[in-house]
C-alpha positions as CSV (number, residue, x, y, z in Angstrom):
1,M,105.6,163.0,124.5
2,T,105.0,160.6,121.4
3,H,106.2,161.8,117.9
4,I,102.7,162.5,116.7
5,A,101.8,164.4,119.9
6,K,104.9,166.6,119.5
7,L,103.8,167.3,115.7
8,Q,100.2,168.0,116.8
9,S,101.8,170.4,119.8
10,L,103.7,172.4,117.1
11,G,100.6,173.0,115.4
12,L,100.9,170.9,112.3
13,F,97.0,170.0,112.2
14,D,96.0,173.7,112.6
15,A,98.5,175.7,110.6
16,R,97.4,177.0,107.1
17,V,100.4,178.2,105.1
18,P,101.3,178.6,101.5
19,R,102.3,175.6,99.3
20,Y,105.5,177.7,98.3
21,T,105.1,176.9,94.7
22,S,106.4,180.6,94.2
23,Y,108.0,183.1,96.5
24,P,106.3,185.3,97.2
25,A,103.2,183.6,97.5
26,A,100.5,184.6,95.0
27,P,98.5,186.8,97.4
28,V,101.4,189.3,97.3
29,F,101.1,189.9,93.9
30,T,99.7,193.3,93.1
31,G,98.0,195.1,89.9
32,A,101.0,197.5,90.1
33,V,103.1,195.0,87.8
34,G,101.0,194.1,84.8
35,A,101.2,194.2,80.9
36,E,103.9,196.7,80.6
37,F,106.2,194.6,82.7
38,Q,105.1,191.4,81.0
39,A,106.3,193.0,77.7
40,E,109.7,194.1,79.3
41,A,110.3,190.7,80.7
42,I,109.7,189.0,77.3
43,R,111.9,191.5,75.4
44,A,114.6,190.7,77.8
45,L,114.9,187.0,77.3
46,D,118.1,185.5,76.3
47,P,117.9,183.7,73.1
48,A,120.7,181.2,74.1
49,V,118.6,180.0,77.3
50,P,115.6,177.6,76.6
51,I,112.4,178.6,78.2
52,S,109.5,176.4,79.7
53,V,105.9,177.3,78.4
54,Y,102.6,176.4,80.2
55,I,99.3,176.4,78.1
56,H,96.3,176.6,80.2
57,V,92.9,175.0,78.8
58,P,90.2,176.4,81.5
59,F,87.5,174.1,80.3
60,C,86.2,170.7,81.6
61,E,83.1,168.6,80.5
62,R,82.8,167.6,84.1
63,L,83.5,169.7,86.9
64,C,85.0,167.7,89.7
65,W,83.7,168.9,93.3
66,F,87.2,168.6,95.1
67,C,88.9,170.7,92.4
68,A,89.9,174.4,93.3
69,C,91.5,175.0,89.9
70,R,90.5,177.9,87.5
71,T,88.0,175.9,85.4
72,Q,84.7,176.2,83.9
73,G,82.3,173.7,82.6
74,T,81.1,173.3,78.9
75,Q,78.8,170.7,77.3
76,T,79.6,172.0,73.9
77,L,82.8,172.4,71.9
78,A,82.1,176.1,70.5
79,P,83.8,178.0,73.6
80,V,86.6,175.8,73.5
81,E,87.2,176.3,69.8
82,A,87.0,180.1,70.3
83,Y,89.4,179.9,73.2
84,V,91.9,178.2,71.1
85,G,91.8,181.1,68.7
86,T,92.3,183.4,71.5
87,L,95.5,181.4,72.6
88,L,96.7,181.8,69.2
89,Q,96.0,185.5,69.2
90,E,98.1,185.6,72.6
91,L,100.9,183.8,70.9
92,K,101.1,186.4,68.1
93,L,101.0,189.1,70.8
94,V,103.9,187.6,72.6
95,A,105.8,186.9,69.3
96,A,105.8,190.9,68.6
97,H,108.1,191.0,71.9
98,L,110.0,187.7,71.8
99,P,113.8,188.0,70.9
100,E,114.5,185.9,67.7
101,G,115.8,182.5,68.4
102,V,114.2,181.7,71.5
103,R,113.7,177.9,72.1
104,M,111.4,175.7,74.4
105,G,112.8,173.2,76.5
106,R,109.8,172.4,78.2
107,L,106.0,172.6,77.0
108,H,103.1,171.5,79.4
109,W,99.4,171.7,78.7
110,G,97.3,171.9,82.1
111,G,93.9,172.9,83.0
112,G,91.1,172.1,83.4
113,T,91.1,169.2,80.7
114,P,93.6,169.9,78.0
115,T,92.3,166.4,76.5
116,I,88.8,168.2,76.1
117,L,90.5,169.5,72.6
118,T,89.7,167.5,69.4
119,P,92.6,166.1,67.4
120,E,92.3,169.1,64.9
121,L,92.4,171.5,67.7
122,I,95.4,169.8,69.1
123,H,97.3,170.1,65.9
124,R,96.3,173.7,65.5
125,L,97.4,174.6,68.9
126,A,100.8,172.7,69.0
127,Q,101.8,173.9,65.6
128,A,101.0,177.5,66.6
129,I,103.2,177.1,69.7
130,K,105.9,175.6,67.9
131,A,105.8,178.2,65.2
132,V,106.4,181.0,67.7
133,I,108.8,179.1,70.1
134,P,110.3,175.9,68.4
135,F,111.5,173.1,70.5
136,A,114.9,172.9,71.7
137,E,117.1,169.8,71.0
138,H,116.2,168.0,74.2
139,Y,112.8,169.0,75.1
140,E,109.9,167.5,77.2
141,F,106.1,167.9,75.9
142,S,103.8,166.9,79.0
143,V,100.1,167.0,78.9
144,E,97.5,166.6,81.9
145,I,95.1,163.9,80.9
146,D,91.7,163.0,81.8
147,P,91.1,159.2,81.1
148,M,87.4,159.8,80.6
149,M,88.0,162.6,78.2
150,V,90.5,161.0,75.8
151,D,90.5,158.5,73.1
152,E,93.1,157.0,70.6
153,P,92.8,159.8,68.0
154,K,93.6,162.5,70.5
155,I,96.6,160.6,71.9
156,R,97.9,160.2,68.5
157,A,97.5,163.8,67.6
158,L,99.4,164.6,70.8
159,S,102.2,162.0,70.2
160,E,102.5,163.3,66.6
161,E,102.9,166.7,68.0
162,G,105.8,165.6,70.1
163,M,104.2,164.8,73.6
164,N,106.6,162.7,75.4
165,R,105.3,162.6,79.1
166,A,101.6,162.2,80.3
167,S,100.2,163.2,83.6
168,I,97.1,161.2,84.4
169,G,94.7,162.3,87.1
170,I,93.3,159.5,89.2
171,Q,92.6,160.8,92.8
172,D,91.2,157.5,94.0
173,F,89.9,154.5,92.6
174,T,87.3,153.7,95.3
175,D,83.6,153.9,94.2
176,I,82.4,155.7,97.2
177,V,85.0,158.4,97.0
178,Q,84.7,158.9,93.5
179,N,81.0,159.6,94.1
180,A,81.6,161.9,96.7
181,I,83.7,163.9,94.7
182,G,81.7,164.0,91.4
183,R,84.5,162.2,89.5
184,E,83.6,158.6,87.8
185,Q,86.7,157.1,86.6
186,P,86.9,153.4,86.5
187,F,90.4,151.5,86.9
188,E,89.5,149.9,83.3
189,A,89.3,153.2,81.6
190,T,92.5,154.5,83.1
191,K,94.4,151.2,82.4
192,A,93.1,151.5,78.5
193,C,94.2,155.0,78.4
194,V,97.8,154.0,79.7
195,D,97.9,151.2,77.3
196,A,96.9,153.5,74.3
197,L,99.8,156.0,75.6
198,R,102.6,153.3,75.7
199,H,101.3,152.0,72.4
200,Y,102.1,155.7,70.7
201,G,105.3,156.0,72.4
202,V,104.7,157.9,75.2
203,H,106.4,155.9,77.7
204,S,107.0,158.8,80.7
205,L,104.3,158.5,82.8
206,N,103.0,160.6,86.0
207,T,99.9,159.9,87.9
208,D,98.2,162.3,90.6
209,L,96.6,160.9,93.6
210,V,95.0,163.0,96.6
211,Y,94.5,161.9,100.2
212,G,92.2,163.5,102.8
213,L,89.1,162.9,100.4
214,P,85.6,161.9,101.8
215,H,85.1,158.5,102.8
216,Q,88.7,157.8,102.3
217,N,90.5,155.3,104.7
218,R,93.5,153.4,104.9
219,E,91.9,150.1,103.2
220,S,90.5,152.2,100.3
221,L,93.8,154.1,99.8
222,A,95.9,151.1,100.0
223,A,93.7,149.5,97.4
224,T,94.0,152.6,94.8
225,I,97.8,152.3,95.4
226,D,97.8,148.8,94.6
227,K,96.0,149.4,91.3
228,V,98.4,152.6,90.6
229,L,101.4,150.4,91.0
230,S,100.2,147.8,88.5
231,L,100.2,150.8,86.0
232,Q,104.0,151.1,86.3
233,P,103.9,155.0,86.4
234,D,107.2,156.7,86.5
235,R,106.2,159.3,89.0
236,V,103.5,159.7,91.5
237,A,102.1,163.0,93.3
238,I,100.0,162.5,96.2
239,F,98.5,166.0,97.2
240,G,96.6,166.6,100.4
241,Y,92.9,167.5,99.6
242,A,92.4,171.2,100.3
243,H,89.1,171.9,101.5
244,V,88.4,175.7,100.6
245,P,84.7,176.1,99.7
246,W,85.0,179.8,100.4
247,M,87.2,180.1,97.3
248,A,86.1,177.0,95.2
249,K,82.4,177.0,95.5
250,R,81.9,173.4,94.0
251,Q,83.4,172.3,97.1
252,K,80.2,172.8,99.1
253,L,78.7,169.9,97.4
254,I,81.1,167.7,99.5
255,D,79.7,166.5,103.0
256,E,82.3,167.8,105.4
257,A,81.1,165.1,107.8
258,V,82.8,162.2,105.9
259,L,86.1,163.9,105.5
260,P,88.9,162.4,107.3
261,N,90.1,164.2,110.3
262,D,93.5,165.8,110.9
263,M,95.1,162.8,112.3
264,E,93.5,160.4,109.8
265,R,94.9,162.6,106.9
266,H,98.5,162.4,108.6
267,E,98.0,158.5,108.5
268,L,96.8,158.3,105.0
269,A,99.9,160.4,103.9
270,N,102.2,158.0,105.7
271,L,100.9,155.0,104.5
272,A,101.0,156.3,100.9
273,A,104.6,157.0,101.5
274,R,105.3,153.7,102.7
275,L,103.6,151.9,100.2
276,F,105.3,153.8,97.3
277,T,108.6,153.6,98.9
278,E,108.1,149.7,99.4
279,G,107.0,149.7,95.5
280,G,110.4,150.8,94.5
281,F,109.9,154.5,94.4
282,E,112.2,157.5,96.0
283,R,110.5,160.3,97.9
284,I,110.7,163.5,96.4
285,G,110.1,166.6,98.6
286,I,106.9,166.4,100.6
287,D,104.5,164.8,98.1
288,H,106.2,163.1,95.0
289,F,107.6,159.8,94.3
290,A,109.8,158.8,91.4
291,R,111.7,155.7,90.2
292,P,115.4,155.9,90.9
293,E,116.1,155.9,87.1
294,D,113.5,158.8,86.6
295,S,115.1,162.3,85.9
296,M,113.4,163.8,88.9
297,A,114.8,161.3,91.3
298,V,118.3,162.0,89.8
299,A,117.6,165.8,90.1
300,A,116.6,165.2,93.8
301,R,119.9,163.1,94.4
302,N,122.2,165.9,92.7
303,G,120.4,168.9,94.3
304,K,118.7,170.0,91.2
305,L,115.4,169.5,92.2
306,R,113.1,172.8,91.9
307,R,109.7,174.0,92.5
308,N,107.1,176.0,90.7
309,F,103.4,176.2,90.0
310,Q,103.3,172.7,88.7
311,G,104.8,171.3,92.0
312,Y,108.2,169.6,92.0
313,V,110.2,169.6,88.8
314,D,113.5,168.7,87.3
315,D,113.2,171.8,85.0
316,E,116.1,173.9,84.8
317,C,114.6,176.6,82.5
318,P,115.2,179.7,84.5
319,T,111.9,181.1,82.4
320,L,108.2,179.6,82.8
321,L,105.9,181.6,80.2
322,G,102.4,181.2,81.0
323,I,99.7,181.3,78.2
324,G,96.0,181.4,78.4
325,A,93.7,182.8,81.1
326,S,94.8,182.8,84.8
327,S,98.5,181.3,83.7
328,I,101.3,182.6,85.7
329,S,104.7,183.5,84.1
330,K,108.1,183.3,86.3
331,F,110.8,185.7,84.7
332,E,114.2,186.6,86.0
333,Q,112.6,190.0,86.8
334,G,109.7,188.6,88.8
335,Y,106.1,187.0,88.4
336,L,103.1,188.0,86.1
337,Q,99.5,186.5,86.2
338,N,97.3,186.6,83.3
339,T,93.9,187.8,83.7
340,A,91.9,185.1,85.4
341,A,88.3,185.4,84.3
342,T,88.3,183.8,80.8
343,A,85.9,186.4,79.6
344,A,87.9,189.1,80.8
345,Y,91.1,187.5,79.3
346,I,89.4,186.9,75.7
347,K,88.3,190.6,75.9
348,Q,91.8,192.0,76.8
349,I,93.6,189.7,73.8
350,E,90.8,190.8,71.4
351,A,91.8,194.6,72.2
352,G,95.4,193.6,71.1
353,E,96.8,193.8,74.5
354,L,99.1,191.5,76.5
355,P,97.0,189.8,79.2
356,G,99.0,190.3,82.4
357,Y,97.0,192.0,85.2
358,R,98.8,191.2,88.4
359,G,102.5,190.2,89.6
360,H,105.5,191.1,91.7
361,R,108.8,192.6,90.7
362,M,111.8,190.6,92.5
363,T,114.2,192.3,94.8
364,E,117.7,190.6,95.6
365,A,116.1,190.0,99.0
366,D,113.3,187.8,97.4
367,R,115.7,186.0,95.5
368,L,117.6,185.2,98.7
369,H,114.6,184.4,100.9
370,G,112.9,182.5,97.9
371,R,116.1,180.2,97.4
372,A,116.1,179.3,101.1
373,I,112.3,178.2,101.1
374,E,113.2,176.2,97.8
375,M,116.1,174.7,99.6
376,I,113.9,173.8,102.4
377,M,110.9,172.4,100.2
378,C,113.1,170.4,98.0
379,D,116.1,169.2,100.1
380,F,114.9,169.5,103.6
381,H,118.1,171.4,104.0
382,L,119.1,175.1,103.9
383,D,122.5,175.3,102.9
384,M,124.3,178.5,104.3
385,P,127.5,178.3,102.5
386,A,125.8,177.9,99.2
387,L,123.6,181.0,99.8
388,K,126.5,183.0,100.9
389,A,128.3,181.9,97.7
390,R,125.4,183.0,95.6
391,F,124.3,186.1,97.9
392,G,127.5,187.2,99.5
393,D,127.0,188.7,103.2
394,A,123.4,189.3,102.5
395,A,122.8,185.7,103.2
396,D,123.5,186.5,107.0
397,D,120.3,188.3,107.2
398,L,118.8,184.7,107.6
399,L,120.6,183.6,110.5
400,Q,118.0,184.9,112.7
401,R,115.3,183.0,111.1
402,V,117.4,179.8,111.2
403,A,118.0,180.3,115.0
404,E,114.1,181.1,115.3
405,A,113.3,177.8,113.1
406,E,115.6,175.9,115.4
407,R,113.9,177.2,118.6
408,Q,110.3,176.7,117.4
409,F,110.7,173.5,115.7
410,A,113.0,171.4,117.8
411,P,113.6,168.7,118.2
412,F,112.9,168.2,114.4
413,V,115.2,170.8,113.2
414,S,119.1,170.9,113.8
415,T,121.5,173.8,112.7
416,E,125.3,173.8,112.4
417,G,127.2,177.0,111.0
418,G,123.9,178.7,109.9
419,S,122.9,175.7,108.0
420,L,119.6,174.0,108.8
421,T,118.4,170.5,108.5
422,I,115.0,168.9,109.0
423,A,115.1,165.5,110.4
424,P,113.0,162.9,108.4
425,E,110.4,162.3,111.1
426,G,109.8,166.2,111.0
427,R,109.3,166.8,107.3
428,A,105.6,167.0,107.9
429,L,106.3,170.4,109.3
430,C,108.3,171.6,106.1
431,R,105.8,174.3,104.9
432,M,105.6,175.4,108.3
433,I,109.4,175.7,108.6
434,A,109.5,177.3,105.4
435,K,107.1,180.0,106.6
436,T,109.7,181.2,109.1
437,F,111.9,182.5,106.0
438,D,108.9,184.2,104.5
439,A,109.5,188.1,104.6
440,Y,105.8,188.8,103.6
441,E,102.6,189.2,105.9
442,T,99.4,188.4,104.0
443,P,96.7,189.1,106.3
444,G,93.2,187.8,104.9
445,A,94.9,185.4,102.8
446,R,93.6,181.8,103.4
447,Y,95.8,179.0,102.6
448,S,95.4,175.1,102.8
449,Q,96.2,173.3,106.0
450,A,99.9,172.2,106.5
451,S,99.1,168.6,107.0
């Protein structure tokens, strides 16, 4: 049996499993954990330990058809201005519970399209955040940037407020692919954006691509990657397109007949990996690449790579505080998601209430299983001695799952002394193998495909 045929026989092209950007996955969250838990967790923060902060801006001037993020379209600035005012109100509510002296090691603005904000709104929001949670000595401030929704004054404003890493959405540079996903973005506009960022001192650059898009093929993806390499980014993420029209209604505009099939998707992912590694990048986890000198590559080599709602990160802050509609916070005590619908979120904030509406309170068993899954997703290796050192004899509870993973995914998995290692040729199965260590059943949850 060939390598591909064996992967197929194990269900790679049929399985739908969590992305494991959290454990447990978000469908496990319940309304029993809400604003009261949120206040409790914020009050318990240790001022000596920096936190990460995520700001969600859900607005887009254009709604790309492939996107499944929590976003809404607007052709006017009025709702954006009002939303920024609500973010400032939420920050005040957080400040009422925040211990004095808490600092911010990481700040990330995502969306949506954060660069829909005007320079004035950029300054207003950034200064309000820093007034509540000042930057730590060594901080990173990253922003997701749409080259079609940014100009020099916006980039200058972000730079003045401390942005030192930019994440540019690209997806694909091929005209027929862009037309099929409702996202026009010429290479020239992206290059101009990169040049402006570097002019204003933002030298750390991430780019995001997507494989499995309509009309995409080996030649078109190779041409896109060649253009991306010419931009000389520090990191690249290339995500598999998740076609979930039952959840993201706008995806119904995409013609399923011109989507690559499962085998073609797999070939596109492998092609991208080969071209980026040949281009001098190190492969990070299942879908990221980084220059050898980049901090993410260093973290991966040192066993310090982590995974959260932003994907793979080298962020060592134990707390992620989410601000804005649908934002998810990660505390030592568990997870908490803000009210998702923007109108309902605004109403809650205007009532003077913290916006948490569902979450999960972590148990020690959750932490054990979560760390095991993170090891698999980040290192392709479950280190049983390390787990025993941290969790004691409770780690032995995983031994049966280790044996099950070896039985189910042989010959791509090997075990020794209770530890588990995924062979390089079996890493496409990573999310499926991680599912072996998931203690929760989520009937009715519909996840993206594993390949």
